[in-house]
C-alpha positions in Angstrom: 108.1 125.3 -92.7 110.6 127.5 -95.1 110.9 130.3 -92.3 112.1 127.8 -89.8 114.5 126.0 -92.1 116.1 129.2 -93.3 116.8 130.6 -89.7 118.2 127.0 -88.5 120.6 127.0 -91.8 121.6 130.7 -90.9 122.0 129.7 -87.1 123.6 126.2 -87.7 125.3 126.5 -91.2 123.2 122.9 -91.7 120.0 121.7 -92.9 117.6 120.9 -90.0 116.7 117.0 -89.9 112.9 115.6 -90.0 112.8 115.1 -86.4 113.9 118.8 -85.3 111.3 120.1 -88.2 108.7 118.1 -86.7 109.7 119.1 -83.4 109.7 122.8 -84.2 106.2 122.5 -86.2 104.6 120.1 -83.8 103.7 117.5 -86.6 104.3 113.9 -86.7 107.1 112.3 -88.8 104.3 111.2 -91.1 102.5 114.0 -91.7 106.0 115.8 -92.7 106.8 112.8 -95.0 103.1 113.0 -96.5 103.3 116.5 -97.1 107.0 116.4 -98.5 105.9 113.8 -100.9 102.9 115.7 -101.9 105.4 118.1 -103.8 106.6 115.5 -106.0 105.3 116.0 -109.7 103.5 112.6 -110.7 104.9 110.7 -113.9 102.6 109.3 -116.3 102.9 105.7 -116.8 103.3 106.9 -120.7 106.2 109.2 -120.0 109.4 107.7 -121.7 112.4 106.9 -119.4 114.7 105.7 -121.8 115.2 106.4 -125.5 118.7 105.0 -127.4 117.1 106.1 -130.9 115.4 103.0 -131.4 112.4 101.9 -129.1 111.2 104.1 -126.6 111.0 102.3 -123.1 108.0 103.7 -120.9 107.8 103.9 -117.2 104.7 101.4 -118.0 107.0 99.2 -119.6 109.2 98.9 -116.2 106.5 98.4 -114.0 104.5 95.7 -115.7 103.4 92.8 -113.5 105.6 90.0 -115.1 103.9 87.6 -112.7 100.6 88.1 -113.9 99.8 86.9 -117.0 96.4 88.3 -117.7 96.1 91.5 -119.2 94.3 93.7 -116.6 91.6 95.1 -119.3 90.5 91.5 -119.6 90.5 90.8 -115.8 88.4 93.6 -115.4 86.1 92.8 -118.5 85.9 89.0 -117.2 85.3 90.5 -113.5 82.3 92.6 -115.1 80.9 89.7 -117.3 80.6 87.2 -114.3 78.6 89.7 -112.4 76.3 90.0 -115.2 75.4 86.2 -115.6 73.2 84.6 -113.7 74.4 83.4 -110.2 73.9 79.6 -111.2 76.3 79.9 -114.0 78.8 82.2 -112.1 78.6 79.5 -109.3 79.3 76.9 -111.7 82.3 78.6 -113.5 83.8 79.8 -110.0 83.4 76.0 -108.7 85.1 74.6 -111.7 87.9 77.0 -112.5 88.1 78.7 -109.2 88.1 75.6 -106.7 88.8 73.0 -109.3 85.7 70.8 -108.9 84.7 68.3 -110.9 81.2 68.6 -113.0 80.0 65.7 -111.1 81.4 67.0 -107.7 79.1 70.5 -108.7 76.3 68.3 -109.9 76.0 66.4 -106.3 76.4 70.0 -104.8 73.6 71.3 -106.9 71.2 68.5 -107.1 71.3 67.9 -110.6 72.9 65.6 -113.0 76.2 65.7 -114.6 75.0 66.6 -117.9 73.0 69.8 -116.5 76.4 70.9 -115.1 77.8 70.6 -118.4 75.1 72.4 -120.3 75.2 75.2 -117.2 79.0 75.6 -117.8 78.9 75.4 -121.7 75.8 78.2 -121.7 78.0 80.4 -118.7 81.0 80.4 -121.1 79.1 81.2 -124.3 77.6 84.2 -122.4 80.8 85.4 -120.7 82.6 85.3 -124.3 79.6 87.4 -125.4 79.6 89.8 -122.6 83.5 90.5 -122.9 83.1 91.6 -126.7 
């Protein structure tokens, strides 16, 4: 690619376009873009991007998800904990907190009393807390 580029500049006095490079190399524009992108050195999330002598601003500060209020580590810990509790407890928690069902609705779905759903929910929350520590 460099030889083609250098020859083109020597002949025409300007850089070749991406389309011209793709045509000369018989590759797609996607392949060229991927190749050029691979030459960019990655940045660490902890690279400082601004420092005025006071607080340093890091890349992570600028790309943080402002809409998402839960911490990513907490999310992963909760997801892991939910996968470790029994299916009945997880189902009750999903029904209550993801689907907004009442304990009575869940009791009807499971064919148990509302008091039993309350105990299952309480036990599930206790297990989740224990697993997240």
